[in-house]
ROSESE-156166 format. One record per atom (N, C-alpha, C, CB): x, y, z; atom name; residue in three letters; residue number from 1. Coordinates in steps of 0.1 Angstrom, whole numbers. Each point is the difference from the previous one (the first is absolute). Glycine has a CB too. Layout:
# residues N
X Y Z CA Ala NUM $
...
//
This chain:
# residues 205
-359 -232 -917 N Unk 1 $
-13 -10 4 CA Unk 1 $
3 -2 16 C Unk 1 $
-3 -14 -25 CB Unk 1 $
-6 17 29 N Unk 2 $
0 1 16 CA Unk 2 $
2 -15 7 C Unk 2 $
-18 22 -1 CB Unk 2 $
27 -22 13 N Unk 3 $
0 -16 1 CA Unk 3 $
-10 -3 11 C Unk 3 $
25 -4 -7 CB Unk 3 $
-27 -7 7 N Unk 4 $
-12 -6 8 CA Unk 4 $
7 -7 10 C Unk 4 $
-18 -3 -18 CB Unk 4 $
14 7 29 N Unk 5 $
4 -7 15 CA Unk 5 $
-9 -14 1 C Unk 5 $
6 28 13 CB Unk 5 $
1 -36 -7 N Unk 6 $
-4 -11 4 CA Unk 6 $
-7 2 15 C Unk 6 $
19 -11 -16 CB Unk 6 $
-29 5 19 N Unk 7 $
-8 2 11 CA Unk 7 $
8 -2 14 C Unk 7 $
-20 -8 -16 CB Unk 7 $
30 -1 14 N Unk 8 $
7 -4 14 CA Unk 8 $
10 14 3 C Unk 8 $
1 -30 -6 CB Unk 8 $
1 33 -9 N Unk 9 $
13 12 2 CA Unk 9 $
-10 11 7 C Unk 9 $
18 -4 -25 CB Unk 9 $
-28 7 19 N Unk 10 $
-9 10 4 CA Unk 10 $
-2 -1 15 C Unk 10 $
-11 1 -22 CB Unk 10 $
6 -12 27 N Unk 11 $
-1 -2 16 CA Unk 11 $
11 4 4 C Unk 11 $
-12 -18 2 CB Unk 11 $
26 13 -5 N Unk 12 $
11 4 5 CA Unk 12 $
3 14 4 C Unk 12 $
5 -18 -11 CB Unk 12 $
-7 25 -1 N Unk 13 $
3 12 1 CA Unk 13 $
-13 8 9 C Unk 13 $
15 -4 -23 CB Unk 13 $
-24 -2 27 N Unk 14 $
-12 10 8 CA Unk 14 $
5 -5 15 C Unk 14 $
-26 1 -20 CB Unk 14 $
32 -10 24 N Unk 15 $
4 -3 12 CA Unk 15 $
11 10 8 C Unk 15 $
-4 -23 -10 CB Unk 15 $
1 26 22 N Unk 16 $
8 6 6 CA Unk 16 $
15 -4 4 C Unk 16 $
-21 6 5 CB Unk 16 $
29 1 -10 N Unk 17 $
15 -7 3 CA Unk 17 $
4 2 10 C Unk 17 $
6 0 -18 CB Unk 17 $
3 -11 26 N Unk 18 $
5 0 14 CA Unk 18 $
13 5 2 C Unk 18 $
-14 -17 4 CB Unk 18 $
19 21 -18 N Unk 19 $
15 4 1 CA Unk 19 $
1 15 3 C Unk 19 $
7 -18 -16 CB Unk 19 $
3 22 17 N Unk 20 $
4 11 4 CA Unk 20 $
7 5 13 C Unk 20 $
-14 -1 -14 CB Unk 20 $
13 13 19 N Unk 21 $
5 4 13 CA Unk 21 $
-9 -4 7 C Unk 21 $
13 16 -4 CB Unk 21 $
-8 -19 20 N Unk 22 $
-8 -5 11 CA Unk 22 $
-8 13 5 C Unk 22 $
18 -19 7 CB Unk 22 $
-30 18 -1 N Unk 23 $
-8 8 5 CA Unk 23 $
7 8 13 C Unk 23 $
-20 -15 -11 CB Unk 23 $
20 26 11 N Unk 24 $
8 9 12 CA Unk 24 $
-11 4 11 C Unk 24 $
19 11 -18 CB Unk 24 $
-16 -16 30 N Unk 25 $
-11 6 11 CA Unk 25 $
0 14 1 C Unk 25 $
4 -18 13 CB Unk 25 $
-13 21 -9 N Unk 26 $
-5 14 2 CA Unk 26 $
7 6 13 C Unk 26 $
-24 -7 -9 CB Unk 26 $
27 21 8 N Unk 27 $
7 4 13 CA Unk 27 $
-7 3 12 C Unk 27 $
14 10 -14 CB Unk 27 $
-30 -10 15 N Unk 28 $
-4 2 9 CA Unk 28 $
-1 -15 9 C Unk 28 $
-11 22 -12 CB Unk 28 $
10 -34 5 N Unk 29 $
-1 -13 2 CA Unk 29 $
13 -3 10 C Unk 29 $
-14 -5 -23 CB Unk 29 $
24 11 18 N Unk 30 $
15 -5 6 CA Unk 30 $
-1 9 14 C Unk 30 $
18 -3 -25 CB Unk 30 $
-19 14 26 N Unk 31 $
-1 4 11 CA Unk 31 $
-12 -4 10 C Unk 31 $
13 17 -11 CB Unk 31 $
-22 -20 8 N Unk 32 $
-11 -8 9 CA Unk 32 $
5 -11 4 C Unk 32 $
-18 7 -10 CB Unk 32 $
28 -16 4 N Unk 33 $
3 -12 6 CA Unk 33 $
14 3 9 C Unk 33 $
-12 -15 -20 CB Unk 33 $
19 25 16 N Unk 34 $
9 5 12 CA Unk 34 $
-3 4 11 C Unk 34 $
8 5 -14 CB Unk 34 $
-22 3 13 N Unk 35 $
-4 3 12 CA Unk 35 $
-5 -10 8 C Unk 35 $
-4 18 -10 CB Unk 35 $
-3 -27 4 N Unk 36 $
-8 -15 8 CA Unk 36 $
14 -6 4 C Unk 36 $
-26 -6 -16 CB Unk 36 $
36 6 11 N Unk 37 $
14 -9 4 CA Unk 37 $
3 9 17 C Unk 37 $
14 -5 -33 CB Unk 37 $
-11 18 28 N Unk 38 $
5 6 12 CA Unk 38 $
-10 -1 11 C Unk 38 $
14 14 -14 CB Unk 38 $
-26 -15 12 N Unk 39 $
-11 2 9 CA Unk 39 $
-1 -14 9 C Unk 39 $
-13 18 -17 CB Unk 39 $
16 -27 10 N Unk 40 $
0 -14 4 CA Unk 40 $
12 -1 11 C Unk 40 $
-9 -9 -24 CB Unk 40 $
22 14 18 N Unk 41 $
11 2 8 CA Unk 41 $
1 6 10 C Unk 41 $
6 -2 -15 CB Unk 41 $
-15 14 17 N Unk 42 $
-1 7 10 CA Unk 42 $
-9 -5 12 C Unk 42 $
6 16 -17 CB Unk 42 $
-17 -21 11 N Unk 43 $
-10 -10 10 CA Unk 43 $
6 -10 7 C Unk 43 $
-17 2 -14 CB Unk 43 $
28 -11 6 N Unk 44 $
5 -10 7 CA Unk 44 $
11 5 11 C Unk 44 $
-5 -15 -21 CB Unk 44 $
13 28 17 N Unk 45 $
7 3 10 CA Unk 45 $
-7 7 12 C Unk 45 $
17 0 -18 CB Unk 45 $
-30 6 15 N Unk 46 $
-5 1 11 CA Unk 46 $
-6 -8 8 C Unk 46 $
2 15 -9 CB Unk 46 $
-5 -27 4 N Unk 47 $
-6 -11 6 CA Unk 47 $
13 -7 9 C Unk 47 $
-20 -4 -19 CB Unk 47 $
30 4 14 N Unk 48 $
11 -5 6 CA Unk 48 $
5 10 13 C Unk 48 $
6 -11 -25 CB Unk 48 $
-10 22 22 N Unk 49 $
4 9 13 CA Unk 49 $
-12 1 10 C Unk 49 $
16 14 -15 CB Unk 49 $
-28 -16 10 N Unk 50 $
-6 -5 11 CA Unk 50 $
0 -11 9 C Unk 50 $
-8 11 -11 CB Unk 50 $
14 -23 2 N Unk 51 $
1 -10 8 CA Unk 51 $
12 -2 9 C Unk 51 $
-14 -7 -16 CB Unk 51 $
25 17 10 N Unk 52 $
12 1 12 CA Unk 52 $
-8 9 12 C Unk 52 $
23 0 -19 CB Unk 52 $
-31 10 15 N Unk 53 $
-5 7 11 CA Unk 53 $
-8 -8 11 C Unk 53 $
1 19 -16 CB Unk 53 $
-9 -29 9 N Unk 54 $
-5 -8 11 CA Unk 54 $
8 -9 8 C Unk 54 $
-15 2 -12 CB Unk 54 $
27 -7 4 N Unk 55 $
6 -7 10 CA Unk 55 $
9 8 9 C Unk 55 $
-1 -19 -16 CB Unk 55 $
3 32 12 N Unk 56 $
8 8 9 CA Unk 56 $
-11 1 12 C Unk 56 $
16 15 -19 CB Unk 56 $
-28 -11 18 N Unk 57 $
-10 3 9 CA Unk 57 $
-1 -12 10 C Unk 57 $
-13 15 -17 CB Unk 57 $
13 -28 12 N Unk 58 $
-1 -12 7 CA Unk 58 $
12 -3 10 C Unk 58 $
-13 -9 -19 CB Unk 58 $
28 16 12 N Unk 59 $
8 -4 8 CA Unk 59 $
1 12 9 C Unk 59 $
11 -17 -14 CB Unk 59 $
-17 28 13 N Unk 60 $
1 12 10 CA Unk 60 $
-14 -5 11 C Unk 60 $
13 22 -21 CB Unk 60 $
-21 -30 15 N Unk 61 $
-10 -2 13 CA Unk 61 $
3 -10 7 C Unk 61 $
-18 9 -9 CB Unk 61 $
30 -19 5 N Unk 62 $
4 -10 6 CA Unk 62 $
11 5 11 C Unk 62 $
-6 -14 -21 CB Unk 62 $
11 26 19 N Unk 63 $
11 5 8 CA Unk 63 $
-6 9 13 C Unk 63 $
16 1 -23 CB Unk 63 $
-31 0 18 N Unk 64 $
-3 13 13 CA Unk 64 $
-1 -7 12 C Unk 64 $
-15 16 -14 CB Unk 64 $
12 -29 17 N Unk 65 $
-2 -5 12 CA Unk 65 $
16 1 6 C Unk 65 $
-23 -15 -5 CB Unk 65 $
33 14 -4 N Unk 66 $
12 0 7 CA Unk 66 $
5 11 2 C Unk 66 $
3 -16 -7 CB Unk 66 $
-7 30 -4 N Unk 67 $
1 13 4 CA Unk 67 $
-5 5 11 C Unk 67 $
1 2 -18 CB Unk 67 $
-14 -9 23 N Unk 68 $
-6 5 14 CA Unk 68 $
7 -4 9 C Unk 68 $
-21 0 -6 CB Unk 68 $
25 -15 8 N Unk 69 $
6 -7 11 CA Unk 69 $
14 10 0 C Unk 69 $
-10 -28 -3 CB Unk 69 $
19 34 -7 N Unk 70 $
11 4 2 CA Unk 70 $
-1 15 10 C Unk 70 $
8 -15 -24 CB Unk 70 $
-21 22 17 N Unk 71 $
-4 12 9 CA Unk 71 $
0 -2 14 C Unk 71 $
-11 7 -17 CB Unk 71 $
4 -17 17 N Unk 72 $
-4 -1 18 CA Unk 72 $
15 -2 6 C Unk 72 $
-27 -13 0 CB Unk 72 $
36 2 -9 N Unk 73 $
11 -1 8 CA Unk 73 $
5 11 1 C Unk 73 $
4 -19 -5 CB Unk 73 $
-1 29 -5 N Unk 74 $
4 13 1 CA Unk 74 $
-3 9 10 C Unk 74 $
1 -5 -19 CB Unk 74 $
-16 1 21 N Unk 75 $
-5 11 12 CA Unk 75 $
6 -6 13 C Unk 75 $
-26 9 -12 CB Unk 75 $
21 -25 13 N Unk 76 $
7 -2 15 CA Unk 76 $
16 3 1 C Unk 76 $
-19 -19 5 CB Unk 76 $
25 17 -15 N Unk 77 $
16 4 3 CA Unk 77 $
0 16 5 C Unk 77 $
11 -17 -19 CB Unk 77 $
-18 27 13 N Unk 78 $
1 12 -1 CA Unk 78 $
-4 2 14 C Unk 78 $
-4 5 -25 CB Unk 78 $
-7 -12 32 N Unk 79 $
-6 3 14 CA Unk 79 $
12 -6 9 C Unk 79 $
-28 -2 -7 CB Unk 79 $
33 -9 2 N Unk 80 $
10 -6 8 CA Unk 80 $
13 9 3 C Unk 80 $
-9 -21 -11 CB Unk 80 $
15 27 -1 N Unk 81 $
8 10 1 CA Unk 81 $
-2 11 6 C Unk 81 $
4 -8 -15 CB Unk 81 $
-16 16 16 N Unk 82 $
-5 9 11 CA Unk 82 $
1 -5 12 C Unk 82 $
-14 8 -14 CB Unk 82 $
9 -18 16 N Unk 83 $
1 -3 16 CA Unk 83 $
16 -2 5 C Unk 83 $
-24 -12 -1 CB Unk 83 $
31 5 -8 N Unk 84 $
15 0 3 CA Unk 84 $
7 14 1 C Unk 84 $
-1 -21 -12 CB Unk 84 $
-3 29 2 N Unk 85 $
6 14 2 CA Unk 85 $
-4 8 17 C Unk 85 $
-3 3 -32 CB Unk 85 $
-11 -5 33 N Unk 86 $
-5 5 12 CA Unk 86 $
5 -4 12 C Unk 86 $
-16 1 -11 CB Unk 86 $
22 -17 14 N Unk 87 $
8 -5 6 CA Unk 87 $
15 3 2 C Unk 87 $
-18 -12 -4 CB Unk 87 $
22 14 -5 N Unk 88 $
14 6 -3 CA Unk 88 $
0 13 5 C Unk 88 $
5 -13 -20 CB Unk 88 $
-17 22 18 N Unk 89 $
2 13 5 CA Unk 89 $
-3 2 16 C Unk 89 $
-6 6 -22 CB Unk 89 $
-1 -18 27 N Unk 90 $
-3 -1 17 CA Unk 90 $
14 -5 2 C Unk 90 $
-28 -7 4 CB Unk 90 $
35 -3 -8 N Unk 91 $
12 -4 5 CA Unk 91 $
9 12 2 C Unk 91 $
-4 -22 -11 CB Unk 91 $
3 31 -2 N Unk 92 $
11 12 0 CA Unk 92 $
-3 7 12 C Unk 92 $
3 3 -26 CB Unk 92 $
-14 -1 27 N Unk 93 $
-5 11 13 CA Unk 93 $
6 -6 13 C Unk 93 $
-25 6 -9 CB Unk 93 $
19 -20 9 N Unk 94 $
5 -5 14 CA Unk 94 $
18 -1 0 C Unk 94 $
-26 -16 3 CB Unk 94 $
30 15 -14 N Unk 95 $
16 0 2 CA Unk 95 $
6 14 5 C Unk 95 $
0 -18 -19 CB Unk 95 $
-8 27 10 N Unk 96 $
5 15 3 CA Unk 96 $
-5 3 16 C Unk 96 $
-4 10 -27 CB Unk 96 $
-5 -16 31 N Unk 97 $
-6 3 14 CA Unk 97 $
10 -6 9 C Unk 97 $
-25 0 -7 CB Unk 97 $
26 -11 4 N Unk 98 $
10 -9 8 CA Unk 98 $
15 7 -1 C Unk 98 $
-15 -23 -5 CB Unk 98 $
21 28 -2 N Unk 99 $
11 7 -1 CA Unk 99 $
-1 11 10 C Unk 99 $
5 -6 -23 CB Unk 99 $
-16 15 21 N Unk 100 $
-1 9 9 CA Unk 100 $
-4 -4 12 C Unk 100 $
-3 14 -16 CB Unk 100 $
0 -23 22 N Unk 101 $
-2 -5 13 CA Unk 101 $
15 -3 5 C Unk 101 $
-25 -11 -6 CB Unk 101 $
32 1 -4 N Unk 102 $
11 -3 5 CA Unk 102 $
9 12 2 C Unk 102 $
-4 -21 -10 CB Unk 102 $
4 33 5 N Unk 103 $
8 11 4 CA Unk 103 $
-7 6 13 C Unk 103 $
9 4 -26 CB Unk 103 $
-21 -3 27 N Unk 104 $
-5 5 14 CA Unk 104 $
2 -8 11 C Unk 104 $
-14 10 -11 CB Unk 104 $
17 -26 8 N Unk 105 $
6 -6 10 CA Unk 105 $
12 0 4 C Unk 105 $
-15 -9 -5 CB Unk 105 $
25 11 -5 N Unk 106 $
13 4 2 CA Unk 106 $
2 11 9 C Unk 106 $
4 -9 -21 CB Unk 106 $
-13 20 15 N Unk 107 $
3 14 8 CA Unk 107 $
-8 -5 14 C Unk 107 $
0 22 -23 CB Unk 107 $
-10 -28 25 N Unk 108 $
-3 -2 16 CA Unk 108 $
8 -11 8 C Unk 108 $
-23 6 -6 CB Unk 108 $
29 -12 -3 N Unk 109 $
12 -10 9 CA Unk 109 $
10 9 6 C Unk 109 $
0 -22 -17 CB Unk 109 $
7 32 7 N Unk 110 $
8 11 3 CA Unk 110 $
-3 8 11 C Unk 110 $
6 -1 -21 CB Unk 110 $
-18 4 19 N Unk 111 $
-5 9 14 CA Unk 111 $
-2 -8 13 C Unk 111 $
-13 17 -15 CB Unk 111 $
10 -31 14 N Unk 112 $
-2 -9 9 CA Unk 112 $
16 -4 7 C Unk 112 $
-25 -8 -15 CB Unk 112 $
35 7 6 N Unk 113 $
11 -2 3 CA Unk 113 $
8 14 10 C Unk 113 $
-3 -18 -24 CB Unk 113 $
-3 29 18 N Unk 114 $
5 13 6 CA Unk 114 $
-6 1 12 C Unk 114 $
2 11 -20 CB Unk 114 $
-16 -15 22 N Unk 115 $
-7 0 13 CA Unk 115 $
7 -6 11 C Unk 115 $
-20 0 -12 CB Unk 115 $
22 -14 8 N Unk 116 $
6 -10 8 CA Unk 116 $
14 5 8 C Unk 116 $
-11 -16 -17 CB Unk 116 $
20 22 3 N Unk 117 $
13 3 7 CA Unk 117 $
-1 14 8 C Unk 117 $
12 -13 -20 CB Unk 117 $
-23 21 17 N Unk 118 $
-4 10 12 CA Unk 118 $
-2 -5 13 C Unk 118 $
-9 13 -16 CB Unk 118 $
0 -24 14 N Unk 119 $
-4 -6 15 CA Unk 119 $
9 -4 7 C Unk 119 $
-17 -6 -6 CB Unk 119 $
25 -2 -2 N Unk 120 $
9 -8 5 CA Unk 120 $
10 9 8 C Unk 120 $
-5 -17 -18 CB Unk 120 $
8 30 14 N Unk 121 $
7 9 7 CA Unk 121 $
-1 -2 14 C Unk 121 $
-1 14 -18 CB Unk 121 $
-12 -12 22 N Unk 122 $
-6 1 14 CA Unk 122 $
-3 -15 7 C Unk 122 $
-12 25 -7 CB Unk 122 $
16 -35 -1 N Unk 123 $
-3 -13 4 CA Unk 123 $
14 -5 9 C Unk 123 $
-18 -4 -22 CB Unk 123 $
12 -4 33 N Unk 124 $
15 -3 11 CA Unk 124 $
-6 -16 -2 C Unk 124 $
7 25 25 CB Unk 124 $
4 -30 -22 N Unk 125 $
1 -17 3 CA Unk 125 $
5 -2 15 C Unk 125 $
8 -6 -26 CB Unk 125 $
-12 -3 31 N Unk 126 $
3 -4 16 CA Unk 126 $
0 -14 0 C Unk 126 $
-10 20 11 CB Unk 126 $
24 -23 -9 N Unk 127 $
4 -14 3 CA Unk 127 $
-2 -4 12 C Unk 127 $
15 2 -14 CB Unk 127 $
-18 -17 16 N Unk 128 $
3 -3 15 CA Unk 128 $
-11 -1 8 C Unk 128 $
19 11 -2 CB Unk 128 $
-30 -7 2 N Unk 129 $
-10 1 6 CA Unk 129 $
-6 -16 1 C Unk 129 $
-2 26 -9 CB Unk 129 $
0 -31 20 N Unk 130 $
-5 -14 2 CA Unk 130 $
-10 -4 -6 C Unk 130 $
7 0 18 CB Unk 130 $
-10 -10 -25 N Unk 131 $
-12 -4 -10 CA Unk 131 $
-14 -1 10 C Unk 131 $
18 -17 -20 CB Unk 131 $
-28 21 14 N Unk 132 $
-14 3 7 CA Unk 132 $
3 10 13 C Unk 132 $
-10 -25 -6 CB Unk 132 $
20 33 8 N Unk 133 $
-1 10 9 CA Unk 133 $
-10 13 -3 C Unk 133 $
23 -8 4 CB Unk 133 $
-23 10 -17 N Unk 134 $
-8 13 -3 CA Unk 134 $
-16 -6 2 C Unk 134 $
19 13 -19 CB Unk 134 $
-24 -24 21 N Unk 135 $
-14 -4 -1 CA Unk 135 $
-5 4 -14 C Unk 135 $
-3 4 25 CB Unk 135 $
-9 -1 -26 N Unk 136 $
-8 0 -11 CA Unk 136 $
1 12 -6 C Unk 136 $
-15 -15 8 CB Unk 136 $
20 28 -2 N Unk 137 $
0 13 -4 CA Unk 137 $
15 4 2 C Unk 137 $
-26 5 6 CB Unk 137 $
33 -4 -19 N Unk 138 $
11 3 -1 CA Unk 138 $
4 16 5 C Unk 138 $
0 -20 -17 CB Unk 138 $
-8 29 11 N Unk 139 $
0 17 0 CA Unk 139 $
-1 -2 16 C Unk 139 $
-14 12 -25 CB Unk 139 $
3 -17 30 N Unk 140 $
-2 4 15 CA Unk 140 $
13 -5 9 C Unk 140 $
-27 -3 -3 CB Unk 140 $
31 -4 1 N Unk 141 $
12 -7 4 CA Unk 141 $
12 9 -3 C Unk 141 $
-10 -24 -5 CB Unk 141 $
13 29 -5 N Unk 142 $
11 10 -3 CA Unk 142 $
-2 11 6 C Unk 142 $
5 -8 -19 CB Unk 142 $
-15 13 20 N Unk 143 $
-6 14 5 CA Unk 143 $
3 -1 16 C Unk 143 $
-23 2 -21 CB Unk 143 $
22 -10 26 N Unk 144 $
3 -1 15 CA Unk 144 $
14 -3 5 C Unk 144 $
-23 -8 2 CB Unk 144 $
31 -1 -11 N Unk 145 $
11 -7 4 CA Unk 145 $
14 12 -4 C Unk 145 $
-14 -28 -4 CB Unk 145 $
11 34 -8 N Unk 146 $
10 6 -8 CA Unk 146 $
4 13 11 C Unk 146 $
-10 -9 -29 CB Unk 146 $
0 18 37 N Unk 147 $
4 11 9 CA Unk 147 $
9 -8 12 C Unk 147 $
-24 15 -7 CB Unk 147 $
18 -28 9 N Unk 148 $
9 -5 12 CA Unk 148 $
13 -4 -2 C Unk 148 $
-19 -7 8 CB Unk 148 $
21 2 -22 N Unk 149 $
15 -3 -3 CA Unk 149 $
7 11 -1 C Unk 149 $
-5 -19 -10 CB Unk 149 $
1 30 3 N Unk 150 $
8 12 -2 CA Unk 150 $
2 10 11 C Unk 150 $
-8 -3 -21 CB Unk 150 $
-1 -1 32 N Unk 151 $
0 8 13 CA Unk 151 $
-3 16 -9 C Unk 151 $
21 -18 20 CB Unk 151 $
-32 18 -26 N Unk 152 $
-6 12 -7 CA Unk 152 $
-15 0 2 C Unk 152 $
18 0 -17 CB Unk 152 $
-24 12 17 N Unk 153 $
-14 -1 4 CA Unk 153 $
-3 5 -16 C Unk 153 $
-3 5 32 CB Unk 153 $
-7 -13 -38 N Unk 154 $
-5 5 -12 CA Unk 154 $
-14 8 1 C Unk 154 $
13 -20 -10 CB Unk 154 $
-12 32 8 N Unk 155 $
-11 10 -1 CA Unk 155 $
2 5 -12 C Unk 155 $
-2 5 24 CB Unk 155 $
-7 -7 -33 N Unk 156 $
-13 -10 2 CA Unk 156 $
5 -12 -3 C Unk 156 $
-18 16 -5 CB Unk 156 $
7 -23 9 N Unk 157 $
3 -15 -1 CA Unk 157 $
5 -3 -15 C Unk 157 $
-18 -6 19 CB Unk 157 $
26 -5 -21 N Unk 158 $
4 -4 -14 CA Unk 158 $
-10 -5 -9 C Unk 158 $
19 -5 9 CB Unk 158 $
-21 9 -19 N Unk 159 $
-11 -4 -10 CA Unk 159 $
8 -7 -11 C Unk 159 $
-16 20 5 CB Unk 159 $
8 -30 -8 N Unk 160 $
8 -11 -10 CA Unk 160 $
-11 -1 -14 C Unk 160 $
14 -17 23 CB Unk 160 $
-6 17 -32 N Unk 161 $
-6 -3 -11 CA Unk 161 $
-4 -14 -3 C Unk 161 $
11 19 -5 CB Unk 161 $
2 -29 9 N Unk 162 $
-2 -13 -1 CA Unk 162 $
9 -5 11 C Unk 162 $
-7 -1 -26 CB Unk 162 $
6 -10 31 N Unk 163 $
10 -8 10 CA Unk 163 $
-4 -16 0 C Unk 163 $
1 23 17 CB Unk 163 $
10 -30 -19 N Unk 164 $
-6 -15 -2 CA Unk 164 $
14 -8 -3 C Unk 164 $
-26 7 -12 CB Unk 164 $
24 -17 17 N Unk 165 $
12 -10 -2 CA Unk 165 $
5 -4 -14 C Unk 165 $
-8 -8 20 CB Unk 165 $
18 6 -22 N Unk 166 $
4 -6 -13 CA Unk 166 $
2 -16 -2 C Unk 166 $
10 23 -2 CB Unk 166 $
-14 -29 -6 N Unk 167 $
2 -12 -6 CA Unk 167 $
-13 -7 8 C Unk 167 $
28 -1 -5 CB Unk 167 $
-28 -15 0 N Unk 168 $
-12 -3 4 CA Unk 168 $
-2 -5 15 C Unk 168 $
-3 -3 -23 CB Unk 168 $
-8 0 28 N Unk 169 $
0 -2 16 CA Unk 169 $
7 -13 1 C Unk 169 $
-21 12 5 CB Unk 169 $
25 -11 6 N Unk 170 $
9 -14 5 CA Unk 170 $
-6 -12 6 C Unk 170 $
15 14 5 CB Unk 170 $
-14 -25 -6 N Unk 171 $
-8 -11 3 CA Unk 171 $
1 1 14 C Unk 171 $
3 -15 -21 CB Unk 171 $
-11 5 25 N Unk 172 $
1 0 18 CA Unk 172 $
11 -6 3 C Unk 172 $
-24 -2 6 CB Unk 172 $
31 8 6 N Unk 173 $
11 -7 6 CA Unk 173 $
13 9 -8 C Unk 173 $
-15 -27 4 CB Unk 173 $
14 32 -15 N Unk 174 $
11 8 -6 CA Unk 174 $
0 13 4 C Unk 174 $
0 -12 -19 CB Unk 174 $
10 18 30 N Unk 175 $
-2 13 5 CA Unk 175 $
13 10 -6 C Unk 175 $
-13 -13 23 CB Unk 175 $
19 8 -33 N Unk 176 $
5 8 -10 CA Unk 176 $
-6 16 -1 C Unk 176 $
4 -22 -10 CB Unk 176 $
2 32 17 N Unk 177 $
-5 12 -4 CA Unk 177 $
1 7 -14 C Unk 177 $
3 0 23 CB Unk 177 $
-15 1 -26 N Unk 178 $
-2 9 -15 CA Unk 178 $
2 15 2 C Unk 178 $
-18 -17 -8 CB Unk 178 $
23 22 -3 N Unk 179 $
3 17 -1 CA Unk 179 $
-15 6 1 C Unk 179 $
24 0 -19 CB Unk 179 $
-23 11 26 N Unk 180 $
-12 8 -3 CA Unk 180 $
2 14 -6 C Unk 180 $
-9 -11 19 CB Unk 180 $
2 14 -30 N Unk 181 $
1 14 -7 CA Unk 181 $
-10 8 4 C Unk 181 $
11 -8 -18 CB Unk 181 $
-7 19 20 N Unk 182 $
-14 13 5 CA Unk 182 $
4 9 -10 C Unk 182 $
-3 -1 28 CB Unk 182 $
-9 6 -33 N Unk 183 $
2 14 -9 CA Unk 183 $
-5 13 10 C Unk 183 $
-5 -13 -27 CB Unk 183 $
14 18 31 N Unk 184 $
-6 12 11 CA Unk 184 $
-2 12 -9 C Unk 184 $
15 -6 22 CB Unk 184 $
-29 14 -19 N Unk 185 $
-4 9 -8 CA Unk 185 $
10 14 6 C Unk 185 $
-28 -13 -5 CB Unk 185 $
30 17 14 N Unk 186 $
9 10 3 CA Unk 186 $
15 0 -1 C Unk 186 $
-17 3 12 CB Unk 186 $
20 3 -20 N Unk 187 $
16 0 -4 CA Unk 187 $
7 5 13 C Unk 187 $
-2 5 -28 CB Unk 187 $
-3 4 35 N Unk 188 $
10 2 14 CA Unk 188 $
3 -10 9 C Unk 188 $
-8 20 1 CB Unk 188 $
-5 -28 0 N Unk 189 $
1 -13 10 CA Unk 189 $
7 -10 -5 C Unk 189 $
-20 4 10 CB Unk 189 $
22 -4 -22 N Unk 190 $
12 -11 -7 CA Unk 190 $
13 5 3 C Unk 190 $
-13 -7 -20 CB Unk 190 $
15 21 18 N Unk 191 $
14 3 3 CA Unk 191 $
5 1 15 C Unk 191 $
-3 10 -21 CB Unk 191 $
-7 -9 29 N Unk 192 $
1 -2 14 CA Unk 192 $
6 -14 4 C Unk 192 $
-19 17 1 CB Unk 192 $
10 -24 -8 N Unk 193 $
0 -18 4 CA Unk 193 $
13 -5 -6 C Unk 193 $
-29 -6 -2 CB Unk 193 $
34 12 -9 N Unk 194 $
14 -6 -4 CA Unk 194 $
12 8 6 C Unk 194 $
-10 -8 -23 CB Unk 194 $
8 21 28 N Unk 195 $
13 4 9 CA Unk 195 $
-1 -4 14 C Unk 195 $
4 20 -15 CB Unk 195 $
-15 -26 20 N Unk 196 $
0 -5 13 CA Unk 196 $
4 -16 -2 C Unk 196 $
-19 18 10 CB Unk 196 $
18 -23 -23 N Unk 197 $
5 -16 -4 CA Unk 197 $
16 3 0 C Unk 197 $
-21 -9 -18 CB Unk 197 $
25 20 10 N Unk 198 $
15 0 2 CA Unk 198 $
8 2 10 C Unk 198 $
-4 6 -15 CB Unk 198 $
-2 5 25 N Unk 199 $
7 5 12 CA Unk 199 $
0 -15 10 C Unk 199 $
-10 29 -3 CB Unk 199 $
-5 -35 2 N Unk 200 $
2 -10 15 CA Unk 200 $
4 -15 -5 C Unk 200 $
-20 13 16 CB Unk 200 $
20 -16 -30 N Unk 201 $
4 -12 -5 CA Unk 201 $
-12 -7 -3 C Unk 201 $
21 0 13 CB Unk 201 $
-20 -16 -10 N Unk 202 $
-11 -7 -1 CA Unk 202 $
-7 1 12 C Unk 202 $
10 -14 -15 CB Unk 202 $
-26 13 11 N Unk 203 $
-7 1 10 CA Unk 203 $
-2 -12 9 C Unk 203 $
-9 17 -13 CB Unk 203 $
3 -18 26 N Unk 204 $
-3 -9 5 CA Unk 204 $
-13 -2 4 C Unk 204 $
21 1 5 CB Unk 204 $
-29 -13 -7 N Unk 205 $
-14 -1 -1 CA Unk 205 $
-1 -7 15 C Unk 205 $
-5 -3 -29 CB Unk 205 $
//
């Protein structure tokens, strides 16, 4: 005999059961979720990098005036250094020129000393002539008085390179005689004058 089911039991058997194994996610759904997560993470990193770049741009833009100022300062320093190098070059040239001139001056000084030594060979000093006896022209005075003192005729007349009193001019009333130095151009006349002085002794004016 077939079993008769109660209505409630039939209803219970007709309901879908919730028991059993959990529902499994589909493979394509999991991949999509991972892709979205990676995309969000990449976007966040890109946003962070963009913000960093903006901050760096701001820092660089704030440094630009200082950089320009430093470039100007460097340009000024370079121009000053160039000017100093030019001055140093000029000073070195002047120094070299000065050294060359010093050598030239030493050479000229040696020549001058040599010429003075040569000229002094024909210079004669006279002592004892009264002060103011020569007047205003010492060469003319010696040209007249020396032949008379040496008892010689001077032919041709003596020619002097120079003739003058030595020392400062005497004050009025001071009659101490000053020495006369004369450079006679003709060496033969100098020899005759010296021989006469040795043979005759002191001259009498």
